[in-house]
C-alpha positions in Angstrom: -8.7 -22.5 5.1 -7.9 -20.1 8.3 -7.7 -16.6 8.8 -5.2 -15.9 12.0 -4.2 -12.2 13.8 -0.8 -12.3 15.4 0.1 -9.2 17.6 3.9 -9.9 18.9 3.4 -13.5 18.7 4.2 -16.5 16.7 2.5 -19.8 15.7 5.4 -22.0 16.8 7.3 -24.5 15.1 5.5 -26.9 13.6 5.5 -29.3 10.0 2.1 -30.8 8.4 1.2 -33.5 6.3 0.2 -31.4 3.1 1.3 -28.1 1.7 0.5 -25.2 3.4 0.2 -21.8 1.4 0.2 -18.4 3.5 -0.9 -15.0 1.9 -0.1 -11.5 4.4 -3.4 -9.7 4.4 -1.8 -6.7 6.4 0.6 -6.4 8.8 4.7 -7.8 9.0 6.4 -10.4 10.0 9.2 -13.1 9.6 9.0 -16.7 8.1 11.3 -19.5 9.5 11.2 -22.6 7.3 13.6 -25.6 8.1 17.5 -23.9 8.2 16.7 -21.4 5.7 17.6 -17.6 6.4 14.5 -15.7 7.7 12.2 -14.4 5.3 10.5 -10.7 5.6 7.0 -10.8 5.1 4.4 -8.1 4.7 1.3 -7.2 3.0 0.5 -9.0 -0.2 3.4 -11.6 0.5 2.4 -15.0 -0.7 4.2 -17.9 0.0 4.3 -21.8 0.1 5.7 -24.4 2.5 5.9 -27.8 1.4 4.6 -30.7 3.5 6.9 -31.7 6.0 9.1 -28.9 6.3 9.7 -27.5 9.6 8.3 -23.7 10.0 7.1 -20.7 11.8 5.4 -17.2 11.4 6.4 -14.4 13.9 4.7 -11.1 13.5 6.4 -8.2 14.1 5.4 -4.6 15.2 2.6 -4.5 13.2 -0.2 -6.9 14.1 0.0 -9.4 11.4 -3.1 -11.1 9.8 -2.6 -13.9 7.3 -4.9 -16.5 5.3 -3.9 -20.0 5.7 -4.9 -22.6 2.9 -3.8 -26.0 3.4 -3.3 -28.6 0.7 -3.7 -26.2 -2.2 -0.5 -26.0 -4.0 -1.7 -24.0 -6.9 -0.3 -20.8 -5.3 3.6 -21.3 -6.4 4.9 -18.1 -7.7 8.2 -17.3 -9.2 10.0 -17.8 -5.5 8.7 -21.0 -5.1 12.0 -23.7 -4.2 12.3 -26.8 -1.7 10.7 -25.6 1.6 9.3 -22.4 0.7 8.8 -18.7 -0.5 
């Protein structure tokens, strides 16, 4: 588990060997996963990046504070599909 604060930054495109869950605690930004359309996220957004998916998180005009949980897949929600949501 990791807590990250991004202000006009991005985590950089990356992939992991395990699923990665994100919970947006405050702020707003954009998520990019593989070649899918960009996803706007804000406070309360929860999304999953499946193992092996290329992804990036970019903060918007407000600092983005996010909680990242590696390997836990119990946060799947109604928007889960191949690669993200």
